[in-house]
N, CA, C and O atoms as CSV, one atom per row, in Angstrom:
chain,resi,resn,atom,element,x,y,z
A,1,MET,N,N,-50.832,43.313,106.866
A,1,MET,CA,C,-48.789,42.271,106.340
A,1,MET,C,C,-48.008,42.874,106.908
A,1,MET,O,O,-47.874,44.096,106.846
A,2,SER,N,N,-47.055,41.752,107.865
A,2,SER,CA,C,-45.784,41.491,109.015
A,2,SER,C,C,-44.745,42.415,108.307
A,2,SER,O,O,-45.102,42.670,107.157
A,3,ASP,N,N,-43.378,43.077,108.720
A,3,ASP,CA,C,-42.220,42.917,108.414
A,3,ASP,C,C,-41.522,41.568,107.334
A,3,ASP,O,O,-42.172,40.524,107.384
A,4,PRO,N,N,-40.463,41.562,106.543
A,4,PRO,CA,C,-40.164,40.651,106.081
A,4,PRO,C,C,-38.945,40.167,107.765
A,4,PRO,O,O,-39.289,40.780,108.775
A,5,LYS,N,N,-38.516,39.827,107.830
A,5,LYS,CA,C,-37.373,39.281,108.287
A,5,LYS,C,C,-36.638,38.986,107.938
A,5,LYS,O,O,-36.634,38.381,106.866
A,6,GLN,N,N,-35.435,39.265,108.715
A,6,GLN,CA,C,-33.971,39.342,107.898
A,6,GLN,C,C,-33.190,38.386,108.705
A,6,GLN,O,O,-32.838,38.475,109.882
A,7,ILE,N,N,-32.961,37.322,107.713
A,7,ILE,CA,C,-31.459,36.785,108.138
A,7,ILE,C,C,-30.275,37.446,107.383
A,7,ILE,O,O,-30.072,37.961,106.283
A,8,ASN,N,N,-29.584,37.170,108.541
A,8,ASN,CA,C,-28.127,36.928,108.959
A,8,ASN,C,C,-27.779,35.772,107.346
A,8,ASN,O,O,-28.400,34.986,106.631
A,9,PHE,N,N,-26.547,36.294,107.455
A,9,PHE,CA,C,-25.690,35.375,106.460
A,9,PHE,C,C,-24.790,35.009,105.937
A,9,PHE,O,O,-24.634,35.752,104.968
A,10,THR,N,N,-23.822,34.067,105.969
A,10,THR,CA,C,-22.715,34.137,104.657
A,10,THR,C,C,-22.421,33.336,103.627
A,10,THR,O,O,-22.235,32.133,103.809
A,11,ILE,N,N,-22.348,33.854,102.527
A,11,ILE,CA,C,-21.642,32.887,101.540
A,11,ILE,C,C,-21.064,32.490,101.214
A,11,ILE,O,O,-20.444,33.409,100.680
A,12,VAL,N,N,-20.668,31.825,101.045
A,12,VAL,CA,C,-19.138,30.559,100.545
A,12,VAL,C,C,-19.399,29.702,99.310
A,12,VAL,O,O,-20.253,28.907,98.917
A,13,PRO,N,N,-18.016,30.355,98.798
A,13,PRO,CA,C,-18.300,28.857,96.652
A,13,PRO,C,C,-18.216,27.912,97.535
A,13,PRO,O,O,-17.778,28.010,98.682
A,14,ALA,N,N,-18.625,27.013,97.019
A,14,ALA,CA,C,-18.960,25.419,97.170
A,14,ALA,C,C,-18.120,24.563,95.827
A,14,ALA,O,O,-18.517,24.022,94.795
A,15,ASP,N,N,-16.801,24.764,96.444
A,15,ASP,CA,C,-15.858,24.399,96.025
A,15,ASP,C,C,-15.845,22.289,95.763
A,15,ASP,O,O,-15.528,21.268,96.373
A,16,GLU,N,N,-16.461,22.757,94.367
A,16,GLU,CA,C,-15.542,21.023,93.924
A,16,GLU,C,C,-14.415,20.968,93.508
A,16,GLU,O,O,-14.039,19.848,93.162
A,17,GLY,N,N,-13.398,22.169,93.366
A,17,GLY,CA,C,-12.576,21.156,92.528
A,17,GLY,C,C,-13.047,20.816,90.594
A,17,GLY,O,O,-12.375,20.053,89.899
A,18,SER,N,N,-14.548,21.732,89.963
A,18,SER,CA,C,-14.413,21.233,89.115
A,18,SER,C,C,-13.741,22.448,87.914
A,18,SER,O,O,-13.263,22.140,86.821
A,19,GLU,N,N,-13.864,23.833,88.459
A,19,GLU,CA,C,-13.624,25.160,87.783
A,19,GLU,C,C,-12.424,24.605,88.348
A,19,GLU,O,O,-12.038,24.065,89.385
A,20,PRO,N,N,-11.728,25.198,86.510
A,20,PRO,CA,C,-10.435,24.929,86.890
A,20,PRO,C,C,-9.803,27.275,87.103
A,20,PRO,O,O,-10.145,28.198,86.364
A,21,ARG,N,N,-9.097,27.316,88.075
A,21,ARG,CA,C,-8.598,28.653,88.323
A,21,ARG,C,C,-7.551,28.915,87.056
A,21,ARG,O,O,-6.522,28.238,87.034
A,22,VAL,N,N,-7.810,29.949,85.930
A,22,VAL,CA,C,-7.734,31.170,85.142
A,22,VAL,C,C,-6.934,32.396,85.792
A,22,VAL,O,O,-7.222,33.263,86.617
A,23,TYR,N,N,-5.961,32.117,85.148
A,23,TYR,CA,C,-4.694,33.374,85.158
A,23,TYR,C,C,-4.813,34.053,84.655
A,23,TYR,O,O,-4.953,33.690,83.487
A,24,ALA,N,N,-4.921,36.029,84.892
A,24,ALA,CA,C,-5.414,36.688,84.012
A,24,ALA,C,C,-3.814,37.323,84.638
A,24,ALA,O,O,-2.982,36.727,85.323
A,25,ASN,N,N,-3.781,38.992,84.009
A,25,ASN,CA,C,-2.224,39.780,84.154
A,25,ASN,C,C,-2.474,41.710,84.187
A,25,ASN,O,O,-1.834,42.660,84.638
A,26,PHE,N,N,-4.415,41.437,83.057
A,26,PHE,CA,C,-4.853,42.410,82.227
A,26,PHE,C,C,-6.351,42.499,83.026
A,26,PHE,O,O,-6.904,41.400,83.054
A,27,CYS,N,N,-7.111,43.585,83.676
A,27,CYS,CA,C,-8.536,43.732,82.995
A,27,CYS,C,C,-9.374,44.648,82.628
A,27,CYS,O,O,-9.702,45.356,83.581
A,28,ALA,N,N,-10.056,45.049,81.236
A,28,ALA,CA,C,-10.347,45.394,80.720
A,28,ALA,C,C,-12.387,46.139,81.392
A,28,ALA,O,O,-13.378,45.511,81.019
A,29,VAL,N,N,-12.538,47.330,82.246
A,29,VAL,CA,C,-13.316,47.948,82.713
A,29,VAL,C,C,-14.296,48.363,82.471
A,29,VAL,O,O,-14.225,49.556,82.767
A,30,ASN,N,N,-15.894,47.999,81.841
A,30,ASN,CA,C,-16.174,48.325,81.128
A,30,ASN,C,C,-17.846,48.800,81.636
A,30,ASN,O,O,-18.415,47.731,81.860
A,31,HIS,N,N,-18.559,49.644,81.825
A,31,HIS,CA,C,-19.654,49.845,82.255
A,31,HIS,C,C,-21.471,50.154,81.706
A,31,HIS,O,O,-21.641,51.254,81.181
A,32,THR,N,N,-22.741,49.231,81.827
A,32,THR,CA,C,-23.662,50.020,81.720
A,32,THR,C,C,-24.510,51.090,82.761
A,32,THR,O,O,-24.060,51.653,83.758
A,33,PRO,N,N,-25.839,51.175,82.208
A,33,PRO,CA,C,-25.997,51.906,83.036
A,33,PRO,C,C,-26.779,50.203,84.116
A,33,PRO,O,O,-27.673,50.306,84.957
A,34,PHE,N,N,-26.314,49.299,83.844
A,34,PHE,CA,C,-26.940,47.936,85.088
A,34,PHE,C,C,-26.087,46.953,85.477
A,34,PHE,O,O,-26.085,46.139,86.400
A,35,ASP,N,N,-25.515,47.154,84.761
A,35,ASP,CA,C,-23.595,46.750,85.112
A,35,ASP,C,C,-22.538,46.317,85.245
A,35,ASP,O,O,-22.730,46.191,86.454
A,36,PHE,N,N,-21.470,45.924,85.114
A,36,PHE,CA,C,-19.603,46.437,85.057
A,36,PHE,C,C,-19.404,45.143,84.293
A,36,PHE,O,O,-19.398,44.097,84.941
A,37,THR,N,N,-19.231,45.109,82.911
A,37,THR,CA,C,-17.725,43.954,82.538
A,37,THR,C,C,-16.757,44.268,83.092
A,37,THR,O,O,-16.288,45.405,83.064
A,38,LEU,N,N,-16.105,42.938,83.930
A,38,LEU,CA,C,-14.359,43.080,83.385
A,38,LEU,C,C,-14.123,41.950,82.336
A,38,LEU,O,O,-14.830,40.968,82.110
A,39,THR,N,N,-13.460,42.168,82.004
A,39,THR,CA,C,-12.849,41.220,80.870
A,39,THR,C,C,-11.606,40.959,81.927
A,39,THR,O,O,-11.281,41.687,82.865
A,40,PHE,N,N,-11.117,39.950,81.589
A,40,PHE,CA,C,-9.506,39.749,81.856
A,40,PHE,C,C,-8.699,39.648,80.620
A,40,PHE,O,O,-9.175,39.958,79.528
A,41,CYS,N,N,-7.835,39.342,80.726
A,41,CYS,CA,C,-6.605,38.613,79.981
A,41,CYS,C,C,-5.783,38.320,80.553
A,41,CYS,O,O,-5.652,38.383,81.776
A,42,GLU,N,N,-4.517,37.652,79.172
A,42,GLU,CA,C,-3.351,37.097,79.648
A,42,GLU,C,C,-2.336,38.002,78.708
A,42,GLU,O,O,-1.547,37.195,78.217
A,43,VAL,N,N,-2.076,39.096,78.332
A,43,VAL,CA,C,-1.273,39.559,78.226
A,43,VAL,C,C,1.083,38.250,78.498
A,43,VAL,O,O,1.864,37.917,79.389
A,44,GLN,N,N,0.967,38.179,77.420
A,44,GLN,CA,C,1.779,37.696,77.271
A,44,GLN,C,C,3.269,38.195,76.605
A,44,GLN,O,O,3.061,38.612,75.465
A,45,PRO,N,N,5.288,38.307,77.127
A,45,PRO,CA,C,5.480,38.811,75.760
A,45,PRO,C,C,5.851,39.145,74.655
A,45,PRO,O,O,6.006,38.113,74.003
A,46,LEU,N,N,6.125,40.172,73.959
A,46,LEU,CA,C,5.729,40.030,73.031
A,46,LEU,C,C,6.863,40.005,72.208
A,46,LEU,O,O,7.697,40.881,72.438
A,47,SER,N,N,7.151,39.019,71.084
A,47,SER,CA,C,7.852,38.723,70.283
A,47,SER,C,C,7.771,40.652,68.797
A,47,SER,O,O,7.102,41.589,68.361
A,48,GLU,N,N,9.010,39.951,68.788
A,48,GLU,CA,C,9.574,41.172,67.173
A,48,GLU,C,C,8.357,42.022,66.936
A,48,GLU,O,O,7.887,43.087,67.339
A,49,ARG,N,N,8.125,41.253,66.266
A,49,ARG,CA,C,6.916,41.339,64.710
A,49,ARG,C,C,5.714,41.863,65.941
A,49,ARG,O,O,5.341,43.021,65.750
A,50,GLU,N,N,5.078,41.166,67.151
A,50,GLU,CA,C,4.571,41.832,67.258
A,50,GLU,C,C,4.782,43.122,68.609
A,50,GLU,O,O,3.811,43.557,69.227
A,51,ILE,N,N,5.988,43.505,68.831
A,51,ILE,CA,C,6.760,44.569,69.184
A,51,ILE,C,C,6.638,46.006,67.988
A,51,ILE,O,O,6.384,47.149,68.369
A,52,ARG,N,N,6.875,45.629,66.554
A,52,ARG,CA,C,6.444,46.354,65.075
A,52,ARG,C,C,5.394,46.874,65.445
A,52,ARG,O,O,5.097,48.064,65.550
A,53,GLU,N,N,4.588,45.586,65.729
A,53,GLU,CA,C,2.357,46.116,64.968
A,53,GLU,C,C,2.166,47.108,65.902
A,53,GLU,O,O,2.008,48.315,65.715
A,54,ALA,N,N,2.197,46.466,66.947
A,54,ALA,CA,C,2.601,48.266,68.387
A,54,ALA,C,C,2.449,49.152,68.093
A,54,ALA,O,O,1.420,49.805,67.917
A,55,GLN,N,N,3.601,49.383,67.963
A,55,GLN,CA,C,4.417,50.333,67.080
A,55,GLN,C,C,3.514,51.525,66.098
A,55,GLN,O,O,3.496,52.743,65.925
A,56,ALA,N,N,2.763,50.215,65.577
A,56,ALA,CA,C,1.687,51.195,63.238
A,56,ALA,C,C,0.917,51.403,64.760
A,56,ALA,O,O,1.240,52.391,65.420
A,57,ASP,N,N,-0.019,50.533,65.255
A,57,ASP,CA,C,-1.551,50.298,64.880
A,57,ASP,C,C,-1.030,51.289,66.887
A,57,ASP,O,O,-1.704,52.301,67.078
A,58,HIS,N,N,-0.266,51.031,67.750
A,58,HIS,CA,C,-0.624,51.445,69.527
A,58,HIS,C,C,-1.802,50.496,69.733
A,58,HIS,O,O,-2.633,50.972,70.507
A,59,VAL,N,N,-2.223,48.826,69.078
A,59,VAL,CA,C,-2.876,48.016,69.948
A,59,VAL,C,C,-1.611,46.899,69.900
A,59,VAL,O,O,-0.615,46.709,69.201
A,60,VAL,N,N,-2.370,46.170,71.272
A,60,VAL,CA,C,-1.450,44.965,71.446
A,60,VAL,C,C,-2.719,44.000,71.660
A,60,VAL,O,O,-3.733,44.470,72.177
A,61,ARG,N,N,-2.670,42.762,71.297
A,61,ARG,CA,C,-4.494,42.165,71.268
A,61,ARG,C,C,-3.697,41.093,72.194
A,61,ARG,O,O,-2.517,40.742,72.178
A,62,ALA,N,N,-5.006,40.633,73.161
A,62,ALA,CA,C,-4.160,39.799,74.001
A,62,ALA,C,C,-5.397,38.922,74.491
A,62,ALA,O,O,-6.402,39.284,75.103
A,63,PRO,N,N,-5.109,37.949,74.142
A,63,PRO,CA,C,-6.743,36.494,75.025
A,63,PRO,C,C,-7.557,36.853,76.047
A,63,PRO,O,O,-7.073,37.205,77.123
A,64,VAL,N,N,-9.228,36.795,75.780
A,64,VAL,CA,C,-9.013,36.750,76.558
A,64,VAL,C,C,-9.964,35.602,77.718
A,64,VAL,O,O,-10.916,34.924,77.334
A,65,ARG,N,N,-9.501,35.610,78.963
A,65,ARG,CA,C,-9.658,34.121,79.417
A,65,ARG,C,C,-11.019,34.162,80.336
A,65,ARG,O,O,-11.762,33.183,80.393
A,66,VAL,N,N,-11.251,35.238,80.968
A,66,VAL,CA,C,-13.184,35.225,80.899
A,66,VAL,C,C,-13.320,36.969,81.730
A,66,VAL,O,O,-12.852,37.780,82.530
A,67,ARG,N,N,-14.661,36.538,80.455
A,67,ARG,CA,C,-15.349,38.273,81.259
A,67,ARG,C,C,-16.851,38.375,81.542
A,67,ARG,O,O,-17.836,38.129,80.846
A,68,LEU,N,N,-16.728,38.734,82.548
A,68,LEU,CA,C,-17.718,39.317,84.150
A,68,LEU,C,C,-18.507,40.063,84.031
A,68,LEU,O,O,-18.137,41.187,83.693
A,69,ALA,N,N,-20.086,39.803,84.260
A,69,ALA,CA,C,-20.831,41.096,84.240
A,69,ALA,C,C,-20.861,40.827,85.171
A,69,ALA,O,O,-20.792,39.599,85.230
A,70,VAL,N,N,-20.995,41.647,86.920
A,70,VAL,CA,C,-21.354,42.076,87.980
A,70,VAL,C,C,-22.743,42.757,87.940
A,70,VAL,O,O,-22.988,43.183,86.811
A,71,PRO,N,N,-23.712,42.982,88.836
A,71,PRO,CA,C,-24.411,44.308,88.923
A,71,PRO,C,C,-23.686,45.172,89.080
A,71,PRO,O,O,-22.463,45.075,89.169
A,72,VAL,N,N,-24.557,46.482,89.158
A,72,VAL,CA,C,-23.602,47.761,89.534
A,72,VAL,C,C,-23.728,47.461,91.390
A,72,VAL,O,O,-22.718,47.453,92.093
A,73,GLN,N,N,-24.828,47.284,91.828
A,73,GLN,CA,C,-24.997,47.399,93.102
A,73,GLN,C,C,-23.468,46.130,94.225
A,73,GLN,O,O,-23.026,46.073,95.372
A,74,PHE,N,N,-23.332,45.649,93.342
A,74,PHE,CA,C,-22.515,44.466,93.996
A,74,PHE,C,C,-20.925,45.783,93.928
A,74,PHE,O,O,-20.412,46.466,94.814
A,75,VAL,N,N,-20.594,45.614,92.355
A,75,VAL,CA,C,-19.527,46.644,92.890
A,75,VAL,C,C,-19.344,47.788,94.266
A,75,VAL,O,O,-19.024,48.911,93.874
A,76,PRO,N,N,-19.440,47.710,95.200
A,76,PRO,CA,C,-18.666,48.688,96.174
A,76,PRO,C,C,-17.949,46.940,96.973
A,76,PRO,O,O,-16.833,46.430,97.078
A,77,THR,N,N,-18.917,46.681,97.242
A,77,THR,CA,C,-18.479,45.330,98.025
A,77,THR,C,C,-17.190,45.312,97.478
A,77,THR,O,O,-16.285,45.556,98.276
A,78,LEU,N,N,-16.839,45.053,96.162
A,78,LEU,CA,C,-16.489,43.433,95.438
A,78,LEU,C,C,-15.083,44.779,95.995
A,78,LEU,O,O,-14.157,44.454,96.738
A,79,ILE,N,N,-15.281,46.418,95.348
A,79,ILE,CA,C,-14.213,46.358,95.668
A,79,ILE,C,C,-13.607,47.148,97.113
A,79,ILE,O,O,-12.439,47.446,97.359
A,80,ALA,N,N,-14.499,47.306,97.726
A,80,ALA,CA,C,-14.375,47.092,99.423
A,80,ALA,C,C,-13.591,45.846,99.667
A,80,ALA,O,O,-12.696,46.176,100.445
A,81,ALA,N,N,-13.470,44.399,99.346
A,81,ALA,CA,C,-13.338,42.931,98.926
A,81,ALA,C,C,-11.999,43.599,99.279
A,81,ALA,O,O,-11.597,44.151,100.304
A,82,LEU,N,N,-11.320,43.304,97.804
A,82,LEU,CA,C,-10.207,43.562,97.017
A,82,LEU,C,C,-9.322,44.536,98.341
A,82,LEU,O,O,-8.198,44.100,98.592
A,83,GLN,N,N,-9.849,45.992,99.294
A,83,GLN,CA,C,-9.236,46.735,99.875
A,83,GLN,C,C,-8.857,46.182,100.395
A,83,GLN,O,O,-7.682,45.841,100.255
A,84,GLU,N,N,-9.730,45.705,101.434
A,84,GLU,CA,C,-9.539,44.472,102.336
A,84,GLU,C,C,-7.909,42.659,102.433
A,84,GLU,O,O,-7.212,41.978,103.186
A,85,ASN,N,N,-8.316,42.919,100.970
A,85,ASN,CA,C,-7.131,40.696,101.240
A,85,ASN,C,C,-5.902,41.627,100.895
A,85,ASN,O,O,-4.811,41.501,101.451
A,86,LEU,N,N,-6.304,43.008,99.480
A,86,LEU,CA,C,-4.871,43.491,99.509
A,86,LEU,C,C,-3.833,43.717,100.769
A,86,LEU,O,O,-2.691,43.325,101.014
A,87,ARG,N,N,-5.165,44.856,101.699
A,87,ARG,CA,C,-4.189,45.953,103.738
A,87,ARG,C,C,-3.444,44.570,104.754
A,87,ARG,O,O,-2.478,44.612,105.517
A,88,ILE,N,N,-4.551,43.153,104.296
A,88,ILE,CA,C,-4.758,42.108,104.475
A,88,ILE,C,C,-1.953,41.377,103.987
A,88,ILE,O,O,-0.899,41.403,104.622
A,89,TYR,N,N,-2.489,40.910,102.420
A,89,TYR,CA,C,-1.292,40.370,102.396
A,89,TYR,C,C,-0.597,41.936,101.836
A,89,TYR,O,O,-0.496,41.647,100.644
A,90,SER,N,N,-0.261,42.848,101.901
A,90,SER,CA,C,0.264,43.889,101.940
A,90,SER,C,C,1.190,43.803,103.733
A,90,SER,O,O,2.396,43.932,103.941
A,91,GLU,N,N,0.231,43.583,104.603
A,91,GLU,CA,C,0.389,43.860,106.025
A,91,GLU,C,C,1.816,41.479,106.796
A,91,GLU,O,O,2.496,41.023,107.715
A,92,SER,N,N,1.059,41.013,104.985
A,92,SER,CA,C,2.034,40.122,105.505
A,92,SER,C,C,3.022,39.645,105.003
A,92,SER,O,O,3.894,38.968,105.549
A,93,HIS,N,N,2.909,40.084,103.582
A,93,HIS,CA,C,3.877,40.070,102.648
A,93,HIS,C,C,5.046,41.692,102.843
A,93,HIS,O,O,5.833,41.908,101.921
A,94,ALA,N,N,5.029,42.312,103.612
A,94,ALA,CA,C,6.075,43.260,103.934
A,94,ALA,C,C,6.844,43.198,103.957
A,94,ALA,O,O,7.347,42.404,104.752
A,95,VAL,N,N,7.859,44.183,102.878
A,95,VAL,CA,C,9.629,43.890,103.038
A,95,VAL,C,C,9.756,44.976,104.279
A,95,VAL,O,O,9.099,45.888,104.780
A,96,PRO,N,N,10.984,44.316,104.449
A,96,PRO,CA,C,11.761,44.883,106.486
A,96,PRO,C,C,11.804,45.944,105.764
A,96,PRO,O,O,11.374,46.129,104.625
A,97,ALA,N,N,12.519,46.869,106.709
A,97,ALA,CA,C,12.711,48.136,106.497
A,97,ALA,C,C,14.395,47.569,106.574
A,97,ALA,O,O,14.847,46.496,106.975
A,98,ALA,N,N,14.977,48.613,106.086
A,98,ALA,CA,C,16.021,48.695,106.262
A,98,ALA,C,C,16.809,48.986,107.377
A,98,ALA,O,O,16.095,49.671,108.109
A,99,PRO,N,N,17.955,48.822,107.919
A,99,PRO,CA,C,18.091,49.646,109.405
A,99,PRO,C,C,18.312,50.644,109.037
A,99,PRO,O,O,18.567,50.776,107.840
A,100,PRO,N,N,18.309,51.823,109.948
A,100,PRO,CA,C,18.255,53.982,109.535
A,100,PRO,C,C,20.373,53.320,109.205
A,100,PRO,O,O,20.909,52.260,109.530
A,101,ALA,N,N,20.974,54.613,108.434
A,101,ALA,CA,C,21.523,54.717,108.528
A,101,ALA,C,C,23.559,54.306,109.529
A,101,ALA,O,O,23.303,53.201,110.007
A,102,GLY,N,N,24.641,54.522,109.834
A,102,GLY,CA,C,25.283,54.080,111.043
A,102,GLY,C,C,25.020,53.201,111.994
A,102,GLY,O,O,25.602,53.068,113.070
A,103,GLN,N,N,24.047,52.550,111.526
A,103,GLN,CA,C,23.155,51.259,112.702
A,103,GLN,C,C,24.150,50.285,111.909
A,103,GLN,O,O,24.512,50.307,110.732
A,104,GLY,N,N,24.579,49.112,113.351
A,104,GLY,CA,C,25.481,47.496,112.550
A,104,GLY,C,C,23.944,46.829,112.407
A,104,GLY,O,O,22.859,47.307,112.736
A,105,PRO,N,N,24.235,45.693,111.861
A,105,PRO,CA,C,23.333,44.206,111.893
A,105,PRO,C,C,22.031,44.568,113.059
A,105,PRO,O,O,22.328,45.158,114.098
A,106,VAL,N,N,21.096,44.303,112.877
A,106,VAL,CA,C,20.587,43.549,114.336
A,106,VAL,C,C,19.872,42.002,113.690
A,106,VAL,O,O,19.120,41.606,112.799
A,107,HIS,N,N,20.833,41.422,115.015
A,107,HIS,CA,C,20.683,39.621,115.199
A,107,HIS,C,C,19.788,39.379,116.430
A,107,HIS,O,O,19.520,38.231,116.784
């Protein structure tokens, strides 16, 4: 039997605009021996009542926006992609350093 032929390709999302963008500002991560589950939530500013309740039981409940399960083998690739995108973001949105003390403005 011959060796299977290896084919390299790039996967791109087939974005037909049907899926809405979902906002989340919190992510809980859990795992099993088979997969990682990322639970994305949206945490809003708390009301006075919610603050009192949180002080009592140290829990704030946030609505789940999406729960995503990914295979364990996918996690290193996800981490690498996030790190690379964070690097690119940091380079393109870097705040210019302040000029050294004692020097005038640079025009």
